[in-house]
C-alpha positions, 0 to 999 in steps of 0.5 A: 685215716690220713695218707700222704706220699709223693709221685713222679711220672713222665710229663705229657707236655715236655719230652724227657721231663718228670712231673712231681706231685705230693699226695695228701688225703684220708681214708675212712672205712673203705672210702679213700679221698685225696688230692695230688698237688703237682709242683709245676717244675716241669710244665705247670702246677695244679691239683687233681681230686681223687675219690675211690673205694678200697677193695675188701682185701686192701689191695686196690682202690677204684674211683674217679678223678677230676680237675676243672672240667676234666674227669675220668676213672682210675685204679690203684693197685698195691704190689705184694712186694711193696707190702712186704717191704713195708712190713720188713721196714716196720719190723726193722724199726721195732727191732731198733727201738727194742734193742 
């Protein structure tokens, strides 16, 4: 049920800079909630809260984000290529363990 990762995106405040963030949260059934913690290296550090619902096929999360008095909607989609790459990586790890 836990999820984690990292992101890198172009800064809205500093031209040519990237904003990096760590992502930590949970999934319970179709409910997904996580925080994106920006490290502040490029412009400023802060955390954004995300709440969403996972689609029945597991390929998309639709939801709402919020930070202080600001909020909006979001959609995350999983690319089929990323899923296939993850499956191939897991198979390779299993092969290494078995051999």
